[in-house]
A tleap script that builds the chain and sets N, CA, C and O, in Angstrom:
source leaprc.protein.ff14SB
mol = sequence {
  NMET ARG SER MET GLU ALA VAL TYR ALA VAL
  ALA VAL ILE TYR GLY LEU ALA PHE GLY ALA
  TYR TYR SER VAL ASP TRP ALA LEU GLY CYS
  ASP VAL LEU PRO ASN ARG GLN ASP ALA GLY
  LYS ASP MET GLY VAL TRP HIE ILE ALA MET
  VAL LEU PRO GLN SER LEU ALA PRO PHE LEU
  SER GLY LEU LEU LEU THR LEU GLY GLY SER
  LYS ALA PRO SER SER ALA GLY VAL THR HIE
  TYR ALA LEU SER GLY TYR LEU MET LEU PHE
  CYS VAL ALA ALA GLY LEU LEU ALA LEU SER
  ALA LEU LEU LEU ARG ASN VAL ARG GLY VAL
  CARG
}
set mol.1.N position { -18.080 -35.590 -24.503 }
set mol.1.CA position { -16.904 -36.428 -24.559 }
set mol.1.C position { -15.711 -35.577 -24.993 }
set mol.1.O position { -15.075 -35.862 -26.008 }
set mol.2.N position { -15.420 -34.560 -24.239 }
set mol.2.CA position { -14.296 -33.673 -24.531 }
set mol.2.C position { -13.188 -33.937 -23.528 }
set mol.2.O position { -13.126 -33.317 -22.466 }
set mol.3.N position { -12.321 -34.864 -23.881 }
set mol.3.CA position { -11.231 -35.206 -22.978 }
set mol.3.C position { -10.023 -35.640 -23.801 }
set mol.3.O position { -10.145 -35.952 -24.986 }
set mol.4.N position { -8.884 -35.655 -23.172 }
set mol.4.CA position { -7.674 -36.105 -23.860 }
set mol.4.C position { -7.742 -37.595 -24.176 }
set mol.4.O position { -7.153 -38.048 -25.158 }
set mol.5.N position { -8.452 -38.356 -23.353 }
set mol.5.CA position { -8.604 -39.781 -23.642 }
set mol.5.C position { -9.326 -39.975 -24.970 }
set mol.5.O position { -8.975 -40.861 -25.749 }
set mol.6.N position { -10.336 -39.144 -25.227 }
set mol.6.CA position { -11.060 -39.229 -26.496 }
set mol.6.C position { -10.141 -38.862 -27.658 }
set mol.6.O position { -10.200 -39.484 -28.718 }
set mol.7.N position { -9.302 -37.863 -27.463 }
set mol.7.CA position { -8.352 -37.466 -28.504 }
set mol.7.C position { -7.401 -38.621 -28.809 }
set mol.7.O position { -7.138 -38.920 -29.974 }
set mol.8.N position { -6.891 -39.264 -27.772 }
set mol.8.CA position { -5.979 -40.395 -27.973 }
set mol.8.C position { -6.689 -41.558 -28.666 }
set mol.8.O position { -6.116 -42.191 -29.552 }
set mol.9.N position { -7.919 -41.839 -28.272 }
set mol.9.CA position { -8.671 -42.933 -28.889 }
set mol.9.C position { -8.896 -42.663 -30.371 }
set mol.9.O position { -8.703 -43.549 -31.205 }
set mol.10.N position { -9.303 -41.447 -30.697 }
set mol.10.CA position { -9.526 -41.098 -32.100 }
set mol.10.C position { -8.208 -41.134 -32.874 }
set mol.10.O position { -8.185 -41.560 -34.029 }
set mol.11.N position { -7.117 -40.696 -32.257 }
set mol.11.CA position { -5.810 -40.716 -32.920 }
set mol.11.C position { -5.376 -42.142 -33.242 }
set mol.11.O position { -4.818 -42.391 -34.311 }
set mol.12.N position { -5.623 -43.072 -32.338 }
set mol.12.CA position { -5.262 -44.473 -32.580 }
set mol.12.C position { -6.104 -45.042 -33.720 }
set mol.12.O position { -5.574 -45.697 -34.617 }
set mol.13.N position { -7.407 -44.795 -33.684 }
set mol.13.CA position { -8.292 -45.293 -34.743 }
set mol.13.C position { -7.896 -44.692 -36.083 }
set mol.13.O position { -7.810 -45.399 -37.087 }
set mol.14.N position { -7.656 -43.394 -36.095 }
set mol.14.CA position { -7.257 -42.721 -37.333 }
set mol.14.C position { -5.924 -43.265 -37.839 }
set mol.14.O position { -5.780 -43.527 -39.033 }
set mol.15.N position { -4.965 -43.437 -36.962 }
set mol.15.CA position { -3.654 -43.939 -37.366 }
set mol.15.C position { -3.732 -45.326 -37.969 }
set mol.15.O position { -3.094 -45.597 -38.987 }
set mol.16.N position { -4.504 -46.206 -37.356 }
set mol.16.CA position { -4.660 -47.561 -37.894 }
set mol.16.C position { -5.369 -47.540 -39.247 }
set mol.16.O position { -4.949 -48.216 -40.186 }
set mol.17.N position { -6.437 -46.764 -39.338 }
set mol.17.CA position { -7.195 -46.703 -40.589 }
set mol.17.C position { -6.368 -46.075 -41.705 }
set mol.17.O position { -6.371 -46.568 -42.833 }
set mol.18.N position { -5.665 -44.994 -41.399 }
set mol.18.CA position { -4.864 -44.331 -42.427 }
set mol.18.C position { -3.700 -45.209 -42.865 }
set mol.18.O position { -3.368 -45.245 -44.050 }
set mol.19.N position { -3.084 -45.908 -41.938 }
set mol.19.CA position { -2.004 -46.822 -42.292 }
set mol.19.C position { -2.483 -47.937 -43.207 }
set mol.19.O position { -1.808 -48.284 -44.177 }
set mol.20.N position { -3.643 -48.499 -42.902 }
set mol.20.CA position { -4.205 -49.551 -43.750 }
set mol.20.C position { -4.551 -48.999 -45.128 }
set mol.20.O position { -4.270 -49.633 -46.145 }
set mol.21.N position { -5.160 -47.821 -45.159 }
set mol.21.CA position { -5.533 -47.214 -46.436 }
set mol.21.C position { -4.301 -46.906 -47.274 }
set mol.21.O position { -4.261 -47.218 -48.464 }
set mol.22.N position { -3.305 -46.299 -46.660 }
set mol.22.CA position { -2.132 -45.844 -47.395 }
set mol.22.C position { -1.368 -47.009 -48.017 }
set mol.22.O position { -0.906 -46.913 -49.154 }
set mol.23.N position { -1.235 -48.098 -47.283 }
set mol.23.CA position { -0.509 -49.246 -47.836 }
set mol.23.C position { -1.281 -49.877 -48.990 }
set mol.23.O position { -0.683 -50.264 -49.994 }
set mol.24.N position { -2.584 -49.983 -48.859 }
set mol.24.CA position { -3.399 -50.542 -49.941 }
set mol.24.C position { -3.422 -49.582 -51.131 }
set mol.24.O position { -3.419 -50.019 -52.282 }
set mol.25.N position { -3.446 -48.288 -50.858 }
set mol.25.CA position { -3.468 -47.285 -51.916 }
set mol.25.C position { -2.213 -47.374 -52.781 }
set mol.25.O position { -2.306 -47.358 -54.008 }
set mol.26.N position { -1.056 -47.467 -52.161 }
set mol.26.CA position { 0.190 -47.594 -52.925 }
set mol.26.C position { 0.226 -48.906 -53.705 }
set mol.26.O position { 0.654 -48.932 -54.859 }
set mol.27.N position { -0.217 -49.983 -53.086 }
set mol.27.CA position { -0.223 -51.274 -53.781 }
set mol.27.C position { -1.157 -51.235 -54.986 }
set mol.27.O position { -0.801 -51.714 -56.063 }
set mol.28.N position { -2.347 -50.668 -54.810 }
set mol.28.CA position { -3.294 -50.561 -55.918 }
set mol.28.C position { -2.737 -49.655 -57.007 }
set mol.28.O position { -2.856 -49.957 -58.195 }
set mol.29.N position { -2.128 -48.543 -56.601 }
set mol.29.CA position { -1.538 -47.632 -57.581 }
set mol.29.C position { -0.474 -48.302 -58.425 }
set mol.29.O position { -0.408 -48.081 -59.634 }
set mol.30.N position { 0.352 -49.111 -57.806 }
set mol.30.CA position { 1.399 -49.831 -58.556 }
set mol.30.C position { 0.805 -50.884 -59.477 }
set mol.30.O position { 1.332 -51.134 -60.561 }
set mol.31.N position { -0.280 -51.494 -59.055 }
set mol.31.CA position { -0.882 -52.569 -59.847 }
set mol.31.C position { -1.669 -52.068 -61.053 }
set mol.31.O position { -1.869 -52.826 -62.002 }
set mol.32.N position { -2.118 -50.829 -61.048 }
set mol.32.CA position { -2.957 -50.343 -62.149 }
set mol.32.C position { -2.218 -49.388 -63.081 }
set mol.32.O position { -2.848 -48.729 -63.908 }
set mol.33.N position { -0.906 -49.303 -62.965 }
set mol.33.CA position { -0.147 -48.443 -63.877 }
set mol.33.C position { -0.356 -48.919 -65.309 }
set mol.33.O position { -0.268 -50.117 -65.578 }
set mol.34.N position { -0.632 -47.996 -66.234 }
set mol.34.CA position { -0.953 -48.416 -67.600 }
set mol.34.C position { 0.235 -48.972 -68.380 }
set mol.34.O position { 0.056 -49.838 -69.236 }
set mol.35.N position { 1.450 -48.487 -68.099 }
set mol.35.CA position { 2.602 -48.892 -68.893 }
set mol.35.C position { 3.827 -48.941 -67.987 }
set mol.35.O position { 4.153 -47.955 -67.325 }
set mol.36.N position { 4.496 -50.070 -67.958 }
set mol.36.CA position { 5.670 -50.215 -67.082 }
set mol.36.C position { 6.811 -49.273 -67.487 }
set mol.36.O position { 7.591 -48.851 -66.633 }
set mol.37.N position { 6.917 -48.943 -68.771 }
set mol.37.CA position { 7.995 -48.062 -69.215 }
set mol.37.C position { 7.801 -46.630 -68.693 }
set mol.37.O position { 8.780 -45.904 -68.516 }
set mol.38.N position { 6.580 -46.228 -68.453 }
set mol.38.CA position { 6.281 -44.882 -67.952 }
set mol.38.C position { 5.931 -44.897 -66.467 }
set mol.38.O position { 5.296 -43.966 -65.972 }
set mol.39.N position { 6.334 -45.928 -65.765 }
set mol.39.CA position { 5.941 -46.077 -64.356 }
set mol.39.C position { 6.416 -44.903 -63.505 }
set mol.39.O position { 5.664 -44.419 -62.659 }
set mol.40.N position { 7.640 -44.439 -63.709 }
set mol.40.CA position { 8.161 -43.332 -62.912 }
set mol.40.C position { 7.355 -42.063 -63.106 }
set mol.40.O position { 7.012 -41.382 -62.140 }
set mol.41.N position { 7.053 -41.746 -64.356 }
set mol.41.CA position { 6.258 -40.552 -64.662 }
set mol.41.C position { 4.852 -40.685 -64.078 }
set mol.41.O position { 4.336 -39.753 -63.461 }
set mol.42.N position { 4.245 -41.840 -64.278 }
set mol.42.CA position { 2.884 -42.050 -63.785 }
set mol.42.C position { 2.819 -41.983 -62.261 }
set mol.42.O position { 1.881 -41.412 -61.703 }
set mol.43.N position { 3.807 -42.562 -61.591 }
set mol.43.CA position { 3.830 -42.501 -60.124 }
set mol.43.C position { 4.043 -41.066 -59.652 }
set mol.43.O position { 3.496 -40.663 -58.625 }
set mol.44.N position { 4.837 -40.289 -60.395 }
set mol.44.CA position { 5.044 -38.885 -60.047 }
set mol.44.C position { 3.764 -38.079 -60.161 }
set mol.44.O position { 3.445 -37.288 -59.273 }
set mol.45.N position { 3.030 -38.273 -61.246 }
set mol.45.CA position { 1.751 -37.578 -61.423 }
set mol.45.C position { 0.772 -38.005 -60.341 }
set mol.45.O position { 0.059 -37.174 -59.780 }
set mol.46.N position { 0.738 -39.292 -60.051 }
set mol.46.CA position { -0.165 -39.800 -59.024 }
set mol.46.C position { 0.194 -39.216 -57.661 }
set mol.46.O position { -0.688 -38.858 -56.881 }
set mol.47.N position { 1.491 -39.122 -57.377 }
set mol.47.CA position { 1.921 -38.584 -56.086 }
set mol.47.C position { 1.567 -37.098 -55.962 }
set mol.47.O position { 1.165 -36.649 -54.888 }
set mol.48.N position { 1.711 -36.336 -57.040 }
set mol.48.CA position { 1.303 -34.927 -57.005 }
set mol.48.C position { -0.197 -34.825 -56.742 }
set mol.48.O position { -0.637 -33.970 -55.973 }
set mol.49.N position { -0.977 -35.690 -57.375 }
set mol.49.CA position { -2.421 -35.685 -57.146 }
set mol.49.C position { -2.758 -36.045 -55.704 }
set mol.49.O position { -3.813 -35.665 -55.197 }
set mol.50.N position { -1.873 -36.769 -55.051 }
set mol.50.CA position { -2.094 -37.162 -53.664 }
set mol.50.C position { -1.637 -36.070 -52.697 }
set mol.50.O position { -2.273 -35.862 -51.663 }
set mol.51.N position { -0.552 -35.372 -53.013 }
set mol.51.CA position { 0.047 -34.407 -52.090 }
set mol.51.C position { -0.536 -33.001 -52.252 }
set mol.51.O position { -0.616 -32.258 -51.274 }
set mol.52.N position { -0.937 -32.630 -53.445 }
set mol.52.CA position { -1.464 -31.286 -53.669 }
set mol.52.C position { -2.672 -30.969 -52.781 }
set mol.52.O position { -2.724 -29.884 -52.202 }
set mol.53.N position { -3.640 -31.877 -52.656 }
set mol.53.CA position { -4.748 -31.584 -51.735 }
set mol.53.C position { -4.285 -31.412 -50.288 }
set mol.53.O position { -4.861 -30.616 -49.547 }
set mol.54.N position { -3.259 -32.147 -49.884 }
set mol.54.CA position { -2.744 -31.994 -48.523 }
set mol.54.C position { -2.092 -30.631 -48.334 }
set mol.54.O position { -2.045 -30.115 -47.218 }
set mol.55.N position { -1.595 -30.051 -49.407 }
set mol.55.CA position { -1.000 -28.720 -49.333 }
set mol.55.C position { -2.068 -27.634 -49.280 }
set mol.55.O position { -1.869 -26.600 -48.642 }
set mol.56.N position { -3.185 -27.858 -49.938 }
set mol.56.CA position { -4.261 -26.870 -49.969 }
set mol.56.C position { -5.205 -26.981 -48.776 }
set mol.56.O position { -5.879 -26.011 -48.430 }
set mol.57.N position { -5.259 -28.140 -48.149 }
set mol.57.CA position { -6.223 -28.384 -47.071 }
set mol.57.C position { -6.100 -27.423 -45.892 }
set mol.57.O position { -7.133 -26.971 -45.398 }
set mol.58.N position { -4.914 -27.085 -45.411 }
set mol.58.CA position { -4.857 -26.155 -44.272 }
set mol.58.C position { -5.494 -24.799 -44.580 }
set mol.58.O position { -6.200 -24.243 -43.738 }
set mol.59.N position { -5.255 -24.269 -45.765 }
set mol.59.CA position { -5.843 -22.992 -46.151 }
set mol.59.C position { -7.366 -23.099 -46.236 }
set mol.59.O position { -8.085 -22.261 -45.693 }
set mol.60.N position { -7.851 -24.140 -46.924 }
set mol.60.CA position { -9.294 -24.310 -47.084 }
set mol.60.C position { -9.973 -24.632 -45.757 }
set mol.60.O position { -11.104 -24.209 -45.520 }
set mol.61.N position { -9.292 -25.375 -44.894 }
set mol.61.CA position { -9.847 -25.671 -43.567 }
set mol.61.C position { -9.995 -24.394 -42.755 }
set mol.61.O position { -10.996 -24.201 -42.065 }
set mol.62.N position { -8.998 -23.525 -42.839 }
set mol.62.CA position { -9.084 -22.247 -42.144 }
set mol.62.C position { -10.259 -21.418 -42.626 }
set mol.62.O position { -10.931 -20.762 -41.830 }
set mol.63.N position { -10.510 -21.447 -43.931 }
set mol.63.CA position { -11.667 -20.732 -44.467 }
set mol.63.C position { -12.973 -21.290 -43.911 }
set mol.63.O position { -13.859 -20.535 -43.513 }
set mol.64.N position { -13.087 -22.623 -43.887 }
set mol.64.CA position { -14.308 -23.233 -43.353 }
set mol.64.C position { -14.497 -22.903 -41.881 }
set mol.64.O position { -15.611 -22.610 -41.446 }
set mol.65.N position { -13.418 -22.949 -41.112 }
set mol.65.CA position { -13.518 -22.624 -39.688 }
set mol.65.C position { -13.921 -21.169 -39.489 }
set mol.65.O position { -14.706 -20.860 -38.592 }
set mol.66.N position { -13.397 -20.284 -40.309 }
set mol.66.CA position { -13.755 -18.872 -40.210 }
set mol.66.C position { -15.216 -18.660 -40.579 }
set mol.66.O position { -15.911 -17.875 -39.933 }
set mol.67.N position { -15.690 -19.354 -41.615 }
set mol.67.CA position { -17.101 -19.249 -41.990 }
set mol.67.C position { -18.014 -19.758 -40.883 }
set mol.67.O position { -19.145 -19.292 -40.745 }
set mol.68.N position { -17.528 -20.709 -40.098 }
set mol.68.CA position { -18.319 -21.259 -38.999 }
set mol.68.C position { -18.445 -20.319 -37.812 }
set mol.68.O position { -19.232 -20.577 -36.902 }
set mol.69.N position { -17.683 -19.232 -37.807 }
set mol.69.CA position { -17.774 -18.253 -36.725 }
set mol.69.C position { -16.772 -18.533 -35.624 }
set mol.69.O position { -15.994 -19.485 -35.686 }
set mol.70.N position { -16.815 -17.677 -34.613 }
set mol.70.CA position { -15.906 -17.830 -33.481 }
set mol.70.C position { -16.647 -17.548 -32.192 }
set mol.70.O position { -17.663 -16.853 -32.179 }
set mol.71.N position { -16.125 -18.097 -31.111 }
set mol.71.CA position { -16.697 -17.873 -29.789 }
set mol.71.C position { -16.080 -16.610 -29.203 }
set mol.71.O position { -15.048 -16.129 -29.671 }
set mol.72.N position { -16.719 -16.097 -28.191 }
set mol.72.CA position { -16.200 -14.913 -27.505 }
set mol.72.C position { -14.848 -15.234 -26.886 }
set mol.72.O position { -14.581 -16.384 -26.535 }
set mol.73.N position { -14.001 -14.230 -26.752 }
set mol.73.CA position { -12.685 -14.474 -26.144 }
set mol.73.C position { -12.809 -15.059 -24.738 }
set mol.73.O position { -13.720 -14.720 -23.983 }
set mol.74.N position { -11.883 -15.934 -24.412 }
set mol.74.CA position { -11.860 -16.537 -23.082 }
set mol.74.C position { -11.283 -15.537 -22.095 }
set mol.74.O position { -10.950 -14.410 -22.463 }
set mol.75.N position { -11.166 -15.952 -20.846 }
set mol.75.CA position { -10.612 -15.063 -19.821 }
set mol.75.C position { -9.170 -14.681 -20.133 }
set mol.75.O position { -8.677 -13.654 -19.666 }
set mol.76.N position { -8.497 -15.515 -20.927 }
set mol.76.CA position { -7.119 -15.213 -21.315 }
set mol.76.C position { -7.071 -14.320 -22.553 }
set mol.76.O position { -5.990 -13.952 -23.014 }
set mol.77.N position { -8.242 -13.971 -23.093 }
set mol.77.CA position { -8.295 -13.106 -24.260 }
set mol.77.C position { -8.119 -13.823 -25.584 }
set mol.77.O position { -7.891 -13.182 -26.610 }
set mol.78.N position { -8.221 -15.148 -25.576 }
set mol.78.CA position { -8.031 -15.938 -26.793 }
set mol.78.C position { -9.394 -16.252 -27.404 }
set mol.78.O position { -10.282 -16.770 -26.726 }
set mol.79.N position { -9.553 -15.937 -28.683 }
set mol.79.CA position { -10.788 -16.251 -29.392 }
set mol.79.C position { -10.640 -17.621 -30.045 }
set mol.79.O position { -9.616 -17.909 -30.665 }
set mol.80.N position { -11.656 -18.461 -29.907 }
set mol.80.CA position { -11.626 -19.813 -30.466 }
set mol.80.C position { -12.670 -19.931 -31.566 }
set mol.80.O position { -13.655 -19.192 -31.587 }
set mol.81.N position { -12.445 -20.863 -32.475 }
set mol.81.CA position { -13.450 -21.139 -33.497 }
set mol.81.C position { -14.657 -21.802 -32.852 }
set mol.81.O position { -14.528 -22.530 -31.868 }
set mol.82.N position { -15.820 -21.544 -33.412 }
set mol.82.CA position { -17.054 -22.130 -32.898 }
set mol.82.C position { -17.136 -23.603 -33.289 }
set mol.82.O position { -16.512 -24.041 -34.255 }
set mol.83.N position { -17.906 -24.345 -32.530 }
set mol.83.CA position { -18.102 -25.766 -32.801 }
set mol.83.C position { -18.717 -25.979 -34.184 }
set mol.83.O position { -18.432 -26.980 -34.841 }
set mol.84.N position { -19.557 -25.043 -34.627 }
set mol.84.CA position { -20.192 -25.177 -35.943 }
set mol.84.C position { -19.157 -25.192 -37.069 }
set mol.84.O position { -19.356 -25.862 -38.083 }
set mol.85.N position { -18.056 -24.458 -36.898 }
set mol.85.CA position { -17.002 -24.471 -37.911 }
set mol.85.C position { -16.345 -25.833 -38.017 }
set mol.85.O position { -16.082 -26.320 -39.117 }
set mol.86.N position { -16.082 -26.448 -36.877 }
set mol.86.CA position { -15.479 -27.787 -36.885 }
set mol.86.C position { -16.458 -28.818 -37.434 }
set mol.86.O position { -16.060 -29.741 -38.144 }
set mol.87.N position { -17.736 -28.659 -37.103 }
set mol.87.CA position { -18.749 -29.573 -37.626 }
set mol.87.C position { -18.800 -29.476 -39.148 }
set mol.87.O position { -18.862 -30.492 -39.840 }
set mol.88.N position { -18.773 -28.250 -39.661 }
set mol.88.CA position { -18.779 -28.044 -41.102 }
set mol.88.C position { -17.522 -28.650 -41.733 }
set mol.88.O position { -17.601 -29.296 -42.778 }
set mol.89.N position { -16.384 -28.447 -41.110 }
set mol.89.CA position { -15.116 -28.972 -41.622 }
set mol.89.C position { -15.138 -30.497 -41.701 }
set mol.89.O position { -14.746 -31.067 -42.719 }
set mol.90.N position { -15.589 -31.159 -40.639 }
set mol.90.CA position { -15.609 -32.621 -40.637 }
set mol.90.C position { -16.677 -33.175 -41.573 }
set mol.90.O position { -16.486 -34.249 -42.143 }
set mol.91.N position { -17.790 -32.476 -41.748 }
set mol.91.CA position { -18.805 -32.926 -42.702 }
set mol.91.C position { -18.278 -32.843 -44.134 }
set mol.91.O position { -18.504 -33.754 -44.931 }
set mol.92.N position { -17.578 -31.761 -44.462 }
set mol.92.CA position { -16.981 -31.635 -45.795 }
set mol.92.C position { -15.937 -32.733 -45.999 }
set mol.92.O position { -15.887 -33.352 -47.062 }
set mol.93.N position { -15.107 -32.973 -44.990 }
set mol.93.CA position { -14.085 -34.021 -45.097 }
set mol.93.C position { -14.729 -35.395 -45.284 }
set mol.93.O position { -14.261 -36.193 -46.096 }
set mol.94.N position { -15.795 -35.672 -44.542 }
set mol.94.CA position { -16.485 -36.959 -44.682 }
set mol.94.C position { -17.100 -37.094 -46.070 }
set mol.94.O position { -17.064 -38.173 -46.662 }
set mol.95.N position { -17.660 -36.016 -46.588 }
set mol.95.CA position { -18.229 -36.042 -47.934 }
set mol.95.C position { -17.173 -36.304 -48.996 }
set mol.95.O position { -17.403 -37.071 -49.931 }
set mol.96.N position { -16.018 -35.668 -48.854 }
set mol.96.CA position { -14.932 -35.891 -49.810 }
set mol.96.C position { -14.387 -37.312 -49.714 }
set mol.96.O position { -14.013 -37.904 -50.727 }
set mol.97.N position { -14.341 -37.857 -48.512 }
set mol.97.CA position { -13.895 -39.242 -48.337 }
set mol.97.C position { -14.872 -40.208 -49.001 }
set mol.97.O position { -14.455 -41.161 -49.660 }
set mol.98.N position { -16.171 -39.962 -48.829 }
set mol.98.CA position { -17.174 -40.812 -49.472 }
set mol.98.C position { -17.075 -40.709 -50.993 }
set mol.98.O position { -17.206 -41.711 -51.696 }
set mol.99.N position { -16.843 -39.500 -51.498 }
set mol.99.CA position { -16.684 -39.315 -52.937 }
set mol.99.C position { -15.471 -40.076 -53.461 }
set mol.99.O position { -15.534 -40.684 -54.529 }
set mol.100.N position { -14.376 -40.045 -52.719 }
set mol.100.CA position { -13.183 -40.775 -53.165 }
set mol.100.C position { -13.428 -42.281 -53.165 }
set mol.100.O position { -12.927 -42.991 -54.036 }
set mol.101.N position { -14.193 -42.769 -52.195 }
set mol.101.CA position { -14.518 -44.199 -52.173 }
set mol.101.C position { -15.367 -44.579 -53.384 }
set mol.101.O position { -15.182 -45.648 -53.965 }
set mol.102.N position { -16.295 -43.705 -53.763 }
set mol.102.CA position { -17.111 -43.972 -54.952 }
set mol.102.C position { -16.263 -43.955 -56.223 }
set mol.102.O position { -16.472 -44.770 -57.122 }
set mol.103.N position { -15.315 -43.035 -56.296 }
set mol.103.CA position { -14.465 -42.959 -57.482 }
set mol.103.C position { -13.558 -44.176 -57.612 }
set mol.103.O position { -13.191 -44.551 -58.725 }
set mol.104.N position { -13.194 -44.794 -56.503 }
set mol.104.CA position { -12.361 -45.999 -56.563 }
set mol.104.C position { -13.090 -47.162 -57.222 }
set mol.104.O position { -12.458 -48.106 -57.697 }
set mol.105.N position { -14.401 -47.097 -57.251 }
set mol.105.CA position { -15.163 -48.164 -57.903 }
set mol.105.C position { -14.910 -48.185 -59.408 }
set mol.105.O position { -15.176 -49.189 -60.069 }
set mol.106.N position { -14.393 -47.074 -59.955 }
set mol.106.CA position { -14.111 -47.003 -61.390 }
set mol.106.C position { -12.839 -47.744 -61.782 }
set mol.106.O position { -12.578 -47.919 -62.973 }
set mol.107.N position { -12.050 -48.179 -60.823 }
set mol.107.CA position { -10.850 -48.959 -61.130 }
set mol.107.C position { -11.319 -50.334 -61.592 }
set mol.107.O position { -11.898 -51.100 -60.821 }
set mol.108.N position { -11.060 -50.631 -62.853 }
set mol.108.CA position { -11.606 -51.848 -63.460 }
set mol.108.C position { -10.852 -53.111 -63.086 }
set mol.108.O position { -11.472 -54.129 -62.781 }
set mol.109.N position { -9.572 -53.067 -63.104 }
set mol.109.CA position { -8.837 -54.288 -62.822 }
set mol.109.C position { -7.372 -54.008 -62.584 }
set mol.109.O position { -6.855 -52.937 -62.903 }
set mol.110.N position { -6.734 -54.984 -62.026 }
set mol.110.CA position { -5.309 -54.874 -61.760 }
set mol.110.C position { -4.601 -55.996 -62.494 }
set mol.110.O position { -5.213 -56.966 -62.941 }
set mol.111.N position { -3.288 -55.833 -62.605 }
set mol.111.CA position { -2.499 -56.866 -63.287 }
set mol.111.C position { -2.390 -58.111 -62.454 }
set mol.111.O position { -1.761 -59.082 -62.874 }
savepdb mol mol.pdb
quit
């Protein structure tokens, strides 16, 4: 199933899921702030915790892809990452997503 239609289908599913997650994430974050007087500081710390992994992910993803190996150069002389690297990358991402879902269970209550 290697086609642009598959890429578009996955992009639509991902976009819908991420949009739903992101809106609920912000709402939950606002509802569980410990102190309204420190809301700005707390939201800033929370936002850094959200953005910092996105800043590190490209570097770490490149490392995982490199560890997965590369295929021989194509006729155009371009070397591509092996499928095993992408498999490893998506498995790590899925594991981290599952871990984050488990950690959300620790949120006791909202206002």
